[in-house]
C-alpha positions in Angstrom: -37.3 94.9 -149.7 -40.5 96.6 -148.6 -40.7 99.7 -146.5 -39.5 99.2 -143.0 -37.9 95.5 -143.5 -34.2 95.3 -142.4 -31.7 97.4 -144.2 -28.4 94.6 -145.8 -24.8 96.1 -145.8 -23.7 94.6 -149.7 -20.2 93.9 -150.7 -19.3 94.2 -154.3 -16.3 93.1 -156.1 -17.2 93.0 -159.9 -14.2 91.8 -162.9 -11.4 95.2 -163.8 -13.3 95.5 -166.8 -15.7 98.6 -167.5 -18.0 97.1 -168.6 -18.5 94.9 -165.2 -17.8 97.8 -162.7 -20.3 100.0 -164.6 -23.2 97.2 -164.2 -22.2 96.9 -160.7 -22.4 100.5 -159.6 -25.5 101.0 -161.7 -26.9 98.2 -159.2 -25.5 99.4 -156.2 -27.2 102.4 -156.7 -30.1 100.7 -157.2 -29.5 99.1 -153.8 -28.9 102.1 -152.1 -31.8 104.0 -153.1 -33.6 101.6 -151.0 -32.0 102.3 -148.2 -29.5 99.5 -148.4 -25.4 100.3 -147.8 -22.8 99.2 -150.2 -19.1 98.8 -149.8 -17.4 98.6 -153.9 -14.0 97.3 -154.7 -12.3 98.4 -157.2 -8.8 99.2 -158.8 -7.9 102.9 -158.6 -7.6 104.1 -162.0 -11.4 102.2 -162.0 -12.5 104.8 -159.2 -11.3 107.9 -160.6 -13.6 107.2 -163.5 -16.7 106.0 -161.4 -16.4 108.2 -158.8 -19.2 110.7 -160.3 -21.2 107.8 -161.2 -21.9 107.1 -157.6 -25.5 108.8 -156.5 -25.6 108.0 -153.3 -22.1 108.7 -151.2 -23.7 108.6 -148.2 -24.2 105.0 -148.3 -21.9 103.8 -151.0 -18.4 103.9 -150.0 -15.6 102.8 -152.5 -12.5 100.9 -151.2 -9.7 100.8 -153.8 -7.7 97.3 -153.9 -4.2 97.7 -154.9 -3.8 95.5 -158.2 -1.0 93.0 -157.4 2.4 93.1 -159.9 2.4 90.3 -162.3 5.0 89.4 -165.0 4.5 90.7 -168.1 1.3 92.5 -167.1 2.3 96.1 -168.3 3.1 98.9 -165.5 0.3 100.7 -164.2 -2.5 98.8 -165.6 -5.7 98.2 -163.8 -8.5 97.0 -166.0 -8.6 95.6 -169.3 -8.6 99.0 -171.0 -5.4 99.3 -170.1 -3.7 96.1 -171.9 -4.6 94.1 -175.0 -6.7 91.3 -175.8 -3.8 88.7 -175.5 -2.6 90.2 -172.4 -5.8 89.6 -170.4 -4.6 86.7 -168.5 -2.1 88.7 -167.2 -4.8 90.5 -165.3 -7.1 87.6 -164.5 -3.9 86.3 -162.3 -3.7 89.5 -160.9 -7.5 89.5 -160.2 -6.9 86.4 -158.2 -4.2 87.6 -156.2 -5.7 89.8 -154.8 -7.7 87.2 -152.2 -5.9 87.9 -149.3 -6.2 91.8 -149.0 -10.1 91.1 -150.0 -10.6 88.6 -147.0 -9.2 91.2 -144.6 -11.4 93.8 -145.9 -14.5 91.2 -145.6 -13.6 90.5 -142.2 -13.7 94.2 -141.3 -16.5 95.4 -143.0 -18.7 92.2 -142.3 -21.1 92.2 -145.1 -24.4 90.6 -145.4 -24.4 89.7 -149.0 -21.4 89.7 -151.4 -22.2 90.4 -154.9 -19.2 89.2 -157.2 -18.6 87.7 -160.9 -14.8 86.6 -162.0 -13.9 85.9 -158.7 -14.6 82.2 -157.9 -12.8 82.4 -155.1 -15.0 84.8 -153.2 -17.7 82.5 -152.0 -15.4 80.7 -149.3 -14.2 84.0 -148.2 -18.0 84.9 -147.8 -19.1 81.8 -145.8 -15.7 82.8 -143.6 -17.6 85.5 -142.4 -21.2 84.2 -142.5 -22.1 86.2 -145.7 -24.0 85.2 -148.5 -22.7 85.2 -152.2 -24.3 86.4 -154.7 -22.7 85.4 -158.9 -23.9 89.0 -160.4 -24.0 88.5 -164.7 -23.6 91.4 -166.6 -24.3 88.9 -169.5 -27.4 87.7 -170.9 -28.8 84.6 -169.3 -28.9 82.8 -172.9 -25.1 83.7 -173.8 -24.1 81.9 -170.4 -26.5 79.1 -170.6 -25.4 78.4 -174.4 -21.6 78.8 -172.7 -22.1 75.6 -170.6 -24.3 74.1 -173.1 -22.4 69.9 -173.3 -19.4 72.0 -171.0 -20.1 69.0 -169.0 -19.7 65.5 -170.1 -22.6 63.0 -169.7 -24.8 65.7 -168.4 -28.4 65.5 -169.9 -29.3 68.7 -170.8 -32.3 68.4 -171.7 -33.7 66.8 -168.7 -32.6 70.4 -167.3 -34.7 72.2 -169.8 -32.3 73.4 -171.5 -34.1 75.4 -174.1 -32.3 74.0 -176.9 -35.3 75.3 -180.1 -34.7 78.9 -179.1 -32.1 80.0 -181.0 -29.2 78.5 -183.0 -25.4 80.1 -183.3 -24.3 81.0 -186.6 -20.7 79.6 -187.6 -18.7 83.1 -186.5 -20.7 82.7 -183.1 -20.1 78.7 -182.4 -16.1 79.2 -183.5 -16.0 82.3 -181.0 -17.7 79.9 -178.2 -14.9 77.2 -179.2 -11.9 79.5 -178.6 -13.5 80.7 -175.2 -13.6 76.9 -174.0 -9.4 76.6 -175.0 -7.2 76.8 -171.9 -6.4 79.9 -171.1 -3.0 81.2 -170.1 -3.7 81.6 -166.2 -2.0 80.5 -163.1 -5.7 78.7 -162.5 -5.2 77.4 -165.7 -9.0 77.4 -166.3 -10.9 77.5 -169.3 -13.3 80.6 -169.1 -16.5 78.9 -168.5 -15.1 76.7 -166.0 -14.5 80.1 -164.7 -17.5 81.2 -164.8 -19.5 77.8 -164.0 -17.3 77.1 -161.2 -18.0 80.6 -160.0 -21.8 80.6 -160.1 -21.7 76.7 -158.4 -20.2 78.1 -155.5 -22.5 80.9 -154.7 -25.5 81.0 -152.6 -27.6 82.4 -155.7 -27.7 83.8 -159.6 -28.6 87.0 -160.4 -28.8 88.2 -164.0 -29.3 91.7 -165.4 -32.2 90.8 -167.1 -36.1 89.6 -167.0 -37.8 86.6 -166.7 -40.3 88.0 -169.0 -37.1 88.2 -171.4 -35.6 84.6 -170.5 -37.4 82.9 -168.0 -36.9 79.7 -169.7 -32.8 79.7 -169.3 -33.5 80.4 -165.5 -35.3 77.9 -165.1 -32.5 76.1 -166.7 -30.1 77.4 -163.9 -32.4 76.7 -161.3 -32.4 73.0 -162.5 -29.0 73.1 -163.1 -27.4 74.5 -160.4 -30.1 73.8 -157.6 -30.1 77.6 -156.3 -32.5 80.4 -156.6 -32.3 82.8 -160.0 -32.8 86.6 -159.1 -34.1 89.0 -161.5 -32.1 92.1 -161.5 -34.2 93.7 -164.9 -32.0 96.0 -167.1 -30.8 97.9 -164.1 -30.2 101.1 -166.5 -28.8 104.1 -164.9 -30.2 107.7 -164.4 -30.0 110.2 -166.7 -27.1 112.8 -167.0 -27.9 115.7 -164.6 -25.3 117.9 -167.0 -27.2 119.2 -170.2 -23.7 120.2 -171.3 -23.2 117.1 -174.0 -27.1 116.3 -174.4 -27.7 120.2 -176.2 -24.5 119.6 -177.8 -24.9 116.5 -179.4 -28.6 117.2 -179.9 -27.9 120.6 -181.6 -25.5 118.3 -183.9 -28.4 115.7 -184.5 -30.7 118.7 -185.7 -28.4 119.4 -188.2 -29.9 116.2 -190.2 -33.3 115.5 -191.5 -34.9 112.7 -189.5 -34.2 109.0 -190.6 -30.7 110.2 -191.8 -28.7 109.5 -188.6 -27.1 105.6 -187.2 -25.9 105.0 -184.2 -23.3 102.6 -183.7 -22.3 101.9 -180.3 -18.8 99.8 -180.2 -18.4 98.9 -176.5 -16.6 101.0 -173.4 -13.2 99.6 -174.9 -13.1 99.0 -178.7 -11.5 102.1 -180.3 -11.1 101.1 -184.0 -8.0 101.9 -186.4 -8.4 103.7 -189.5 -9.0 100.6 -191.7 -11.0 98.9 -189.3 -13.0 102.0 -189.2 -13.3 102.5 -193.4 -14.3 98.6 -193.3 -17.2 99.2 -190.9 -18.5 102.2 -193.3 -17.6 100.2 -196.8 -19.7 97.0 -195.2 -22.4 99.5 -194.5 -22.2 100.6 -198.3 -22.5 97.2 -199.1 -25.8 96.8 -197.2 -27.2 99.1 -200.3 -28.9 101.0 -197.8 -26.3 104.0 -197.2 -24.2 106.0 -199.7 -20.8 106.9 -197.9 -18.3 109.7 -199.6 -14.9 108.2 -197.9 -13.2 111.7 -198.8 -15.6 113.4 -196.6 -15.2 111.2 -193.0 -13.2 112.2 -190.3 -12.3 110.2 -187.5 -15.2 111.0 -184.4 -12.8 111.8 -181.0 -14.0 109.8 -177.9 -17.4 111.5 -176.7 -18.4 109.1 -173.9 -17.7 105.4 -174.1 -16.6 105.8 -178.0 -19.4 106.6 -179.9 -19.8 106.5 -183.8 -22.1 108.0 -185.6 -22.4 107.0 -189.7 -24.7 110.0 -191.2 -26.8 108.0 -194.6 -25.2 109.7 -197.9 -22.3 111.6 -196.0 -20.5 111.3 -193.5 -19.4 114.6 -192.2 -18.1 116.0 -188.5 
C-alpha cells in the first residue's frame, strides 16, 4: 500500500511447523514495516522460539493457542519438531480442533484479512467476521501446481494453461507425490493435496512466497483454475541478524580454509541425521568424484541455528 492509504489489521494462523511459522512471521514483519497491525496465532513452544524475531512488537502481537489433546499425540507436543513424521496426522487432528478457540479470537479481534495455510476451515470463520481470507503458500507455486495436476478427474488441465512442458518429475519425486496423495489417518480422512486444494478453493485470494518473474505461468494457471486473484509476496527474506557474535564466530572458522573448499548443506529446520545417515551423506559426496573425505576425522556438528552441516573438501574437521 502506498503512503497515506488505510492501514489494515491482519490475522495469521500458520500450520504448526517451524518451516511455516517462520515465513509467516517474516511476512508479518514486512506488513508491520508498512504500518499494518498483525495478530499472530501460534502454539506456546513456538512463541518461545519466535518472539525474538518479532521486529515490530508494537504492531505484531502474539496469541498463543493451546494445542488440544489427541490420543496418541505425545504430551507437550506443539509443533512437528516434537513428533515423528509418522505421527503428524495426529497433530493435524489437534490443529483442526483449535477451530472453536480461533473462532472466539477472530470474533474479538475483528481483523480485515486472515492469512492461513492448512486450516481449510478458516475462510468460513473469516466470513463470519466479514474478513477476507488469503491462502499463503510457503512452497513454490510450481510445486503446488504439480501436486494438483490430475487431482480432479475430467479436468482439462491444458485448457487452464497448465505449463506441462516446464519440467518433469524424476522417479523418486513421482513416488513421493503418489504417496502424498494417499489418504491420511486423520479425523478428516483427507489426502494432503485435497486438504490444500480445499484450503485454496475456500479462500478469497492466493498468495505465494515467490515472484511472478520466476513462476508467472503457474500463477496464471492458479488464477484460471480457482477463478481468484494470485498475489506475489516475493521471497520475503528475513532481516540480517543484529547480533554479531555468531556471524563473527562462523566467519573466523571459515577463514581457516582456502576459498572454494567448503560446501554448505542446509537440511531443513527439522532434519536431524543419525550417525549412519550422516555417513551416507558424506560418502555420497565422495562418490561425485569432487570430494575426498577422511571419515576418521569427522565429528557430528552440534546444533548451530537450524541444524546446519558444513562439509569440508579433502578433510572433515571440527
